[in-house]
ZALUM-463815 format. One record per atom (N, C-alpha, C): residue in three letters; x, y, z. Coordinates in steps of 0.001 Angstrom, whole numbers, plus 500000, padded with zeros to 6 digits. Each point is the difference from the previous one (the first is absolute). Last residue first. Layout:
REM ZALUM-463815
ALAXYZ ...
This chain:
REM ZALUM-463815
LEU825488818696939879 LEU499678500456501283 LEU498745499827500545 GLU502951497611495842 GLU498568500342500303 GLU500390500539501516 ARG504383498771497362 ARG499396499384500955 ARG498501501186500065 THR504621498056496655 THR498928501120500450 THR499195499637500762 PHE505629498348498981 PHE498591500335500497 PHE498561500580499718 VAL504677500552498167 VAL500448498649500563 VAL498344499362499957 VAL502063503067496768 VAL499383500088500729 VAL499850498435500373 SER504283503209498516 SER499121499009499445 SER498727499830500882 GLY503762502878500219 GLY498875500201498459 GLY499070499434500150 SER504225499418502779 SER500244500356498550 SER499033500349499456 GLU500144499445504445 GLU500632501410499241 GLU500307499350498689 GLU495254498289502013 GLU501722499459499983 GLU500609501127499897 VAL495109500218501271 VAL500345500155498943 VAL501720500106500460 CYS494685499200501535 CYS501008499470500477 CYS501136500645498660 ARG494740501643501392 ARG500729499316499137 ARG501435499669500420 LEU494362501325501647 LEU501751500413500239 LEU500801498558498618 SER494525502714501068 SER501057499135499235 SER501499499971500405 THR496281502860501325 THR498886499132499624 THR500664498640499425 LEU499422504840503762 LEU501160499663498836 LEU499206498296499799 GLY498944503651503711 GLY499098499690498145 GLY501087499089498958 ALA500584500207505103 ALA500325500763499487 ALA499345500693498453 ALA499443496291502811 ALA499232500968500261 ALA499971501175499359 LYS502797495890498692 LYS498585500314499242 LYS498531501524500542 LEU504833498812501587 LEU500076500507498767 LEU498736500402499265 ALA500313497778504304 ALA500087501380500350 ALA500051500822498495 PRO499382494950500441 PRO498831500483500141 PRO500627501945500190 ALA503117497303499135 ALA499256499936498462 ALA498761501015500796 ALA504158498593502007 ALA500032501494499769 ALA498839499986498953 GLU501335495847502033 GLU499884500713500665 GLU499525501429499902 ALA501117497160496466 ALA499023499620500593 ALA499728500768501406 ILE504480500804497878 ILE499322500327499581 ILE498062499537500213 PRO503068498700502332 PRO500249501185500631 PRO499049500329498900 ALA500840495727499021 ALA499670500048501465 ALA499403501807500234 GLN502100498337496255 GLN499231499332499930 GLN499199500717501036 ILE504651499929499346 ILE499525501263499725 ILE498519499653500308 ALA502634496194500274 ALA500224500896501217 ALA499516501321499445 PRO501314496836496620 PRO498348499627500396 PRO499825501052501339 ASP502854501250495375 ASP500050499531501701 ASP498866499501500575 SER500626502272495623 SER499957498657499969 SER500289499428501517 CYS500593504607499772 CYS498576499899499395 CYS499828498620500071 SER503805502349500849 SER499601498888500982 SER498607500062499797 GLY502666503481498332 GLY500533499191499466 GLY499483498714500383 SER496857504463499381 SER501154499029500644 SER500999499526499398 ARG495213503606500178 ARG501871499659499003 ARG500582499389501480 VAL494580500385499375 VAL501032499838501043 VAL501008500095498723 GLU495193502570499613 GLU501734499716499599 GLU500647499205501057 VAL494131501416500080 VAL501346499817500296 VAL501163499596499389 ARG495251502536498459 ARG501107498693499793 ARG500967500416501030 THR496038503219498401 THR499887498476500965 THR500700499361500423 GLY502480503897498054 GLY498666499594499814 GLY499209499418500877 SER504446499273500799 SER500012500974498126 SER498401499653500103 VAL503969499635504491 VAL498611499823499371 VAL500004500890498577 SER504255497262503101 SER499285501197499156 SER498773499817499816 VAL504729497950502561 VAL498395499706499715 VAL499788501508499530 ASN504264496661500156 ASN499735501534500170 ASN498525499585499339 ALA503964496679502688 ALA498766500308498805 ALA499467501287500234 TRP502836495395503148 TRP500276501741498850 TRP499195500096498861 LEU499981496710504048 LEU499936499529498844 LEU499742501496499032 ARG500807498960505330 ARG501162500157498497 ARG499736499319498912 GLN497558501745504053 GLN500026498638499340 GLN500544499438499111 ARG499280504426500595 ARG500051499386501906 ARG500154498660499652 LYS498757502262496457 LYS501589500341500028 LYS500187499343501320 LEU496153499477498513 LEU500220499558499117 LEU501783500035500606 THR496775502668502283 THR499566498454500568 THR501009499105499178 ARG499611504904498465 ARG501109499685501184 ARG499884498437500554 GLU497182501065496047 GLU501541500061499824 GLU500734499670501378 LEU495196500679500503 LEU500637498555498999 LEU500991499962499779 ASP498766503925501851 ASP499926498577500990 ASP500476499153499637 GLY499465503580496798 GLY500991500156500842 GLY500285499305501100 ALA495621499871497347 ALA501175499797499254 ALA501630499495501063 VAL495966502417501753 VAL500162498243500217 VAL501271499287498870 SER499220504398500466 SER500875500043501079 SER500059498305499864 ASP498132501638496024 ASP501606500292500214 ASP500376499600501311 ALA495163500413499201 ALA501183498944499225 ALA500818499951500073 SER497173501673503727 SER499955500370498753 SER501010498604499369 PRO495992499394503608 PRO501548500165499548 PRO500039500880499084 VAL495814500368502467 VAL500645499691499373 VAL501094500228499537 SER496358500168503854 SER501083500711499421 SER500482498668499180 PRO494674501127500584 PRO501095499347500607 PRO501017500752499552 PRO496389502895501958 PRO500284499295498817 PRO500890499629500127 ALA496542500852503427 ALA501308500468499589 ALA499954499144498821 PRO495261501281501048 PRO501181498961500254 PRO500863500678499736 ALA496259503139501812 ALA500558499174498098 ALA501165499458501006 THR495137501646502484 THR501850499864499909 THR500575499427499103 ALA495275502475501784 ALA500606500062499074 ALA501941499440500131 THR494954498119501940 THR500825500851500393 THR501248500256498874 PRO494343499752500473 PRO501167499356499433 PRO501302500606500622 ALA495318500237502611 ALA500745500505498873 ALA501161499393499571 GLY496987498381503903 GLY499453499788498151 GLY501145500467499345 PRO499088502976504339 PRO499755498308499699 PRO499994499618498715 ALA502520504613500217 ALA498138499398500652 ALA500210498681499904 LEU504768502831500930 LEU498943499928499045 LEU498803499045500841 THR503456503611501498 THR499336498663500093 THR498770499698499279 PRO505012503455500614 PRO498640500060499788 PRO499308498227500019 GLU504047502429503275 GLU499770498987499226 GLU498265499851499454 THR503479503617502970 THR498497499550499320 THR500124499095499138 GLU504297499960501839 GLU499563501261499728 GLU498597499287500041 THR503647497842502818 THR499484499687498633 THR499755501410499838 PRO504121497491502698 PRO498846501230500123 PRO499555500139498878 ALA501957495161501569 ALA500321501360499312 ALA498949500825499991 PRO500630496003503378 PRO499388500608498844 PRO500434500986499381 GLY503615496843502875 GLY498410500945499831 GLY499278500245499111 LEU504905497725500320 LEU499767501349499940 LEU498426500682500894 THR500554495373499504 THR501244500410500679 THR499864501470500157 GLN496811498134497045 GLN499962499180501534 GLN501051500534501005 SER500043500479495329 SER499280501471500206 SER499854499232502148 THR504260498291497226 THR498365499854499774 THR499506500981500857 THR504969499745497367 THR499263500237501576 THR498520500415499561 LYS504363497905497485 LYS499205500495499693 LYS499242500061501196 THR505772500913498919 THR498841498796499874 THR498660500702500311 TYR505149500986498217 TYR498815500135500539 TYR498965498672499956 VAL505553500641500266 VAL498782499651500041 VAL499083500418500177 PRO504664502457498556 PRO499075499443501214 PRO499171499270499398 LYS504649499484497448 LYS498757500920499713 LYS499326499818501428 LYS505198499188500278 LYS498923499106500055 LYS498640501152499640 ASP505560499987500633 ASP498877501037499416 ASP498889498914499403 HIS504200497897501457 HIS499195500800500710 HIS498678500958499618 SER503062497640497310 SER499646498649500081 SER498727501146501559 GLY502573502881496978 GLY499405499655499350 GLY499031498678500873 ARG504392502058502070 ARG498890501051499671 ARG498320499362499702 VAL504211497223499174 VAL499696499779501568 VAL498670501116499736 GLY502609500023496247 GLY498985498812499989 GLY499465499730502032 LEU502164504334498382 LEU499333499446499627 LEU499301498806499352 TRP504331501003503085 TRP498512500771500116 TRP498547499843499469 VAL504095497826498187 VAL499436499410501189 VAL498825500722500659 ILE502463501560496620 ILE499385498886499064 ILE499025499380501837 LEU502999503561500899 LEU499112500342499132 LEU498777498581499692 ALA504403499639501571 ALA498629500019501010 ALA499280501017499303 LEU503391498513496938 LEU499401498725501174 LEU498826500694500742 GLY502291503532497925 GLY499047499107499363 GLY499663498690500316 VAL502960502403502221 VAL499195500397500265 VAL498856499796498924 VAL504191497462500331 VAL499398500217501110 VAL498579500815500062 GLY502810500362496236 GLY499157498968499941 GLY499248499247501827 ALA502708504412499023 ALA499176500159499229 ALA498804498180499872 GLY504140500260502766 GLY499068501287500247 GLY498738499308499430 ILE503979498215498352 ILE499098499465501357 ILE498818500652500119 VAL502358502231497036 VAL499677499234499337 VAL499331499066500974 ALA502613503208501741 ALA499009500649499438 ALA499141498823499149 PRO503854498952501972 PRO499213500117500897 PRO498787501070499455 LEU503293498766497353 LEU499480499084500009 LEU499424500095501181 PRO501475503819496487 PRO500544499176500946 PRO499152499194500660 VAL501022501083494394 VAL498754500256501290 VAL500239499505501401 ARG503614500973495870 ARG499341498847500961 ARG498772501023500720 ARG502288501297495524 ARG499920500631500693 ARG499005498698500865 PRO504204499887496457 PRO498751500241499882 PRO499366500213501738 PRO503900502261497575 PRO500215498540500521 PRO498385499984500344 GLU501331503001495563 GLU500386499694501135 GLU499099498718500801 LEU503307500074495682 LEU498452500287500724 LEU500164500600501340 SER503708500694495599 SER499687499496501367 SER498779500170500073 THR502540501991496382 THR499043498595499806 THR499669499145501308 GLY501467505509497950 GLY500241498813500699 GLY499479498562499543 GLY499893505408501346 GLY499779499369499082 GLY500154498595500589 GLU502180504142502747 GLU498426499383498991 GLU500123499465498751 VAL502658499559504694 VAL499961500429498732 VAL499006500027499184 ASN501413500620505645 ASN499338499452498631 ASN500385500577498986 THR504038498983503390 THR498992500917499469 THR499015499553499390 GLN502985497640503568 GLN499995500337498978 GLN498677500900499686 ALA504523499844503069 ALA498880499937500182 ALA499462500141498147 ARG505371498034500537 ARG498954501634499818 ARG498545499716500382 ARG504714497285500869 ARG498938499885499626 ARG499039501595500090 PRO505186499072498534 PRO499212500106501382 PRO498592499696499357 LEU503893496904497793 LEU498916501273499625 LEU499969500579501737 ALA503620496486498509 ALA499219500027500360 ALA499287501331499927 THR503816498384496590 THR500045500572501251 THR498018500086500519 HIS502833498921495919 HIS498748499201500731 HIS500443500499501350 CYS501626501853496014 CYS500998499437500595 CYS499193499262501347 LYS497265501746496133 LYS501677499974499461 LYS500890499166501358 PRO495367500238499957 PRO500106499339499111 PRO501304499893499412 CYS498238501294505074 CYS500260500706498875 CYS500257498952499101 ARG496541498267503346 ARG501213500256499718 ARG500374500609498596 ALA495336499453501132 ALA500427499530502048 ALA501829500680499798 TYR495818502174496263 TYR501406499058500379 TYR500449499616501555 GLY496018503265498586 GLY500012498733500127 GLY501010498687499585 PRO500394505321498463 PRO499280499493500990 PRO499566498438499851 VAL503906501963497067 VAL498617500064500235 VAL499260499405501106 VAL505148501805499574 VAL499406498781499945 VAL498581500601500310 ALA505214502536498569 ALA498046500059500285 ALA499801498251499571 VAL504983500735502082 VAL499507499883498533 VAL498620499938500575 GLY503329500385503004 GLY499646501077499711 GLY499079500264498348 CYS503227496862503688 CYS500525500312498783 CYS499127501488499405 SER498223497947504288 SER501597499526499807 SER500479500797498911 PRO495417500828501108 PRO501189500420500692 PRO501127499774500068 CYS496427500550495815 CYS500405498683501015 CYS500484500781500783 THR496217502204498341 THR501816499546499730 THR499862499165501257 ALA495076501311497697 ALA500414499893500987 ALA502111500056499656 PRO495258501850496618 PRO500601499221500407 PRO501239500287501551 MET494470501089498626 MET501566500413500196 MET501172498505500457 
């Protein structure tokens, strides 16, 4: 809707500050929203107190989780002997005739699993910064590492050899990342 100049009466398109004919200052009108156009909405800003509050809450949560873990200790269980508690009440026990053989079976020896022993060797090598992947294939242990030619790898392997042998493994080979076998060792 065009406005008119109060001085000369010429129709003026909204948006002009002065009349195009007589150059008289035009009165300002309240702007109305015009649909369409290329203007963008102003960016919405997050209030600074909300950001600071969220940071404080996050920091408090991290501190709480860190402190909480140091106070949670598992109870320590100790074995007590029958001397401190006294003899346990027993029911009537059958008695054996003198000279009768006792029927006690020996406990089976605990054999470590090959995978757990290989995992222990891998952790030991990583602690010594001799990065390696240790895997079991049949009765052989394979150590894949870029440190196979490093003399420092021999000591952890020698320490783990008895446990590897007890787990039923017979040989160990160290393979470079390129795939070349550096050494093979019988356990």
